[in-house]
C-alpha positions in Angstrom: 0.3 -0.5 -0.3 3.1 2.7 1.0 4.4 1.8 -2.0 1.5 2.8 -4.5 0.9 5.7 -2.4 4.4 6.5 -2.8 4.3 5.8 -6.7 1.5 7.3 -6.9 3.0 10.8 -5.0 5.4 10.6 -7.9 3.3 10.2 -10.8 2.0 13.7 -10.1 5.1 15.5 -9.2 6.5 14.3 -12.5 3.0 15.6 -14.4 2.5 18.4 -12.3 5.7 19.8 -10.6 5.5 19.7 -7.0 3.8 22.5 -5.7 1.1 22.1 -7.9 0.8 18.2 -7.3 0.9 19.3 -3.4 -2.3 21.4 -4.0 -3.8 18.5 -5.5 -3.4 16.3 -2.6 -4.0 18.9 -0.5 -7.3 19.6 -1.7 -8.3 16.0 -1.3 -7.7 16.1 1.8 -9.7 19.1 1.9 -12.9 18.1 0.2 -13.6 15.2 3.0 -13.8 18.7 5.2 -16.6 20.6 2.5 -13.5 22.7 1.5 -13.1 22.5 -2.5 -9.9 23.9 -3.7 -9.3 25.2 -7.5 -6.0 26.3 -8.9 -6.0 28.3 -12.4 -3.7 29.4 -14.7 -4.1 32.1 -17.1 -2.9 32.1 -20.8 -3.1 33.1 -24.2 -2.9 31.9 -27.3 -2.5 33.8 -31.2 -4.8 32.7 -33.3 -3.1 30.8 -36.0 -3.1 32.0 -39.7 -2.5 28.4 -41.3 -4.9 25.4 -40.6 -4.1 23.2 -37.8 -5.8 20.3 -38.8 -3.0 19.6 -42.0 -6.2 19.2 -43.9 -7.5 16.4 -41.9 -11.1 15.8 -40.7 -12.8 16.7 -43.3 -16.1 14.6 -42.1 -16.3 17.3 -39.6 -19.1 20.3 -40.0 -18.3 22.9 -37.9 -21.6 25.3 -37.2 -21.9 28.2 -35.5 -24.6 29.1 -32.9 -25.5 31.6 -31.4 -28.5 31.2 -29.1 -30.0 28.2 -27.1 -32.2 26.6 -30.3 -28.9 26.4 -32.0 -27.8 23.0 -29.2 -28.8 19.8 -29.4 -31.5 18.2 -26.1 -29.0 15.8 -25.1 -25.5 18.9 -25.2 -23.5 17.4 -22.2 -24.4 20.5 -19.9 -26.9 22.1 -17.9 -29.9 23.9 -19.5 -29.7 26.3 -17.4 -25.7 26.9 -17.4 -26.1 27.2 -21.3 -29.0 30.0 -21.0 -26.9 31.8 -18.9 -23.5 31.4 -21.3 -25.8 33.1 -24.1 -27.3 35.3 -21.9 -23.5 37.0 -21.5 -23.5 37.4 -25.0 -21.1 33.7 -25.6 -21.1 31.7 -29.2 -20.2 28.3 -29.6 -18.9 26.7 -32.6 -19.7 22.5 -32.4 -18.2 20.3 -34.3 -20.5 17.2 -36.0 -19.9 14.1 -37.3 -22.6 12.0 -39.5 -25.0 12.6 -36.1 -23.0 12.8 -33.3 -21.8 16.3 -31.7 -18.5 15.3 -31.4 -17.0 18.6 -30.0 -17.4 21.9 -28.4 -15.9 25.2 -28.1 -17.2 28.8 -26.2 -15.9 32.0 -27.3 -17.2 35.3 -25.7 -16.3 39.2 -26.2 -15.3 41.3 -23.0 -15.1 39.1 -20.4 -16.5 36.1 -18.6 -17.9 34.8 -15.2 -17.1 31.8 -13.9 -19.1 29.4 -13.4 -17.0 27.3 -11.1 -16.3 29.5 -8.4 -16.9 33.4 -7.6 -15.3 35.2 -10.4 -15.0 37.7 -13.2 -12.7 38.7 -15.4 -12.4 41.1 -18.3 -10.6 41.7 -20.9 -9.0 45.2 -21.8 -8.6 44.6 -25.5 -11.0 44.5 -28.3 -8.6 42.0 -30.1 -8.9 39.2 -27.6 -11.9 37.2 -27.1 -12.5 34.5 -24.0 -12.4 30.6 -24.7 -13.6 28.0 -21.8 -15.2 24.5 -21.7 -12.9 23.2 -25.1 -14.7 19.9 -24.9 -14.2 16.8 -27.3 -16.1 13.7 -26.7 -14.2 10.3 -25.7 -14.7 8.5 -28.9 -13.6 11.4 -31.0 -10.1 12.3 -28.6 -7.9 10.2 -30.8 -8.5 12.6 -34.2 -8.2 15.7 -35.4 -11.7 17.0 -33.9 -9.7 19.5 -31.7 -7.6 20.9 -34.1 -10.9 21.3 -36.2 -12.6 23.1 -33.5 -9.5 25.5 -33.2 -9.1 25.5 -37.2 -12.5 27.0 -37.9 -12.6 29.3 -34.2 -9.5 30.8 -35.7 -11.2 31.5 -38.9 -14.0 33.4 -37.1 -11.6 35.1 -34.5 -9.4 36.3 -37.7 -12.9 38.3 -39.9 -13.3 39.6 -36.2 -10.2 40.9 -36.1 -9.6 39.1 -33.2 -5.2 38.0 -32.1 -6.0 36.3 -29.1 -7.9 33.7 -27.2 -7.4 34.1 -23.0 -8.4 31.1 -20.8 -8.2 29.2 -17.6 -6.9 26.2 -17.1 -6.9 24.1 -14.3 -3.8 23.3 -12.6 -4.2 20.0 -12.5 -5.6 19.2 -15.7 -2.5 17.8 -17.6 -4.5 16.9 -20.4 -5.8 20.4 -21.2 -2.4 21.9 -20.2 -0.6 20.2 -22.9 -3.4 20.5 -25.4 -3.0 24.1 -25.1 0.9 24.8 -25.2 0.5 22.3 -28.2 -1.1 26.2 -28.9 1.9 28.3 -28.5 0.1 30.0 -25.1 1.7 32.8 -23.0 0.8 32.4 -19.0 -0.7 35.3 -17.8 -0.8 34.4 -14.2 -2.8 32.9 -11.6 -5.3 31.8 -8.8 -5.9 29.5 -6.1 -9.4 29.5 -5.1 -10.6 28.2 -1.0 -14.4 26.9 -1.4 -16.4 26.1 2.3 -20.0 26.6 2.6 -20.7 30.1 1.2 -17.4 31.6 1.7 -14.2 32.3 -0.5 -11.0 33.1 0.3 -9.2 34.0 -3.9 -5.3 34.6 -3.4 -4.5 35.7 -6.4 -1.5 36.7 -8.6 -2.8 40.5 -9.7 -4.9 43.1 -7.6 -6.6 42.4 -5.9 -4.5 39.7 -4.7 -6.3 38.4 -1.4 -9.8 38.4 -1.4 -12.4 36.9 1.0 -16.1 37.5 0.9 -19.5 35.3 1.2 -20.8 36.7 -1.5 -18.8 38.9 -3.9 -16.9 38.4 -6.4 -13.1 39.6 -7.5 -12.8 41.1 -11.2 -9.7 39.8 -12.5 -9.0 42.0 -16.0 -6.2 40.7 -18.2 -4.6 43.0 -21.4 -3.6 40.9 -24.6 -1.9 44.3 -25.6 0.7 44.3 -23.1 1.7 40.9 -24.5 3.9 41.2 -27.3 2.8 40.8 -31.1 1.8 37.4 -31.4 3.7 34.8 -33.8 0.8 33.1 -34.6 1.4 28.9 -35.9 2.1 28.3 -39.4 1.7 24.9 -38.6 0.7 22.1 -35.8 3.7 21.4 -33.5 4.7 17.8 -33.6 
């Protein structure tokens, strides 16, 4: 048993790094006490100028939806969450393979109201958008669905004059971190949230840095104009 525990700890440290692995195990322990721990990284990625899928996934049809009428009845997110996203002005791209919803991603101008903790993300530059909830159905995760979604998203964003997409990634989601890194992300900060009942303690890498409240949400502003001019990926890194 001890050997298995050491192996698991070692694997998590290798994948996450010592600090993130420590937070991950602390979160598991705190959950037993009714306390939830979330740790995020905030990143920006340049809008690519060339196809990412390299001609693959031509049978995948990517469709734009701007209201709830464009979302299928069996959509894998609660209806109230979807309605709130559209109320914020979000749009979504959906990847369809035949009659199957293979994946989707969401985009929102100006910023995003977090739906996992209390936090309000704002974007200072009109040349940036917030992307969130990028999802690929398990049966399609080994194929080009992810790249086809971003390929179409990049086309749409270029047409709207957008140069950067910003997002938050769970520090504990290795697959998401790697997928975003392959798209050339730039780190813009981080945050740790501790939630117990209605109380929330936020530890942030930007003002207000430390925030404790039962109701209010800290506001974080990200300015891609302060970043070096993006060098969009011409091809997908191997």
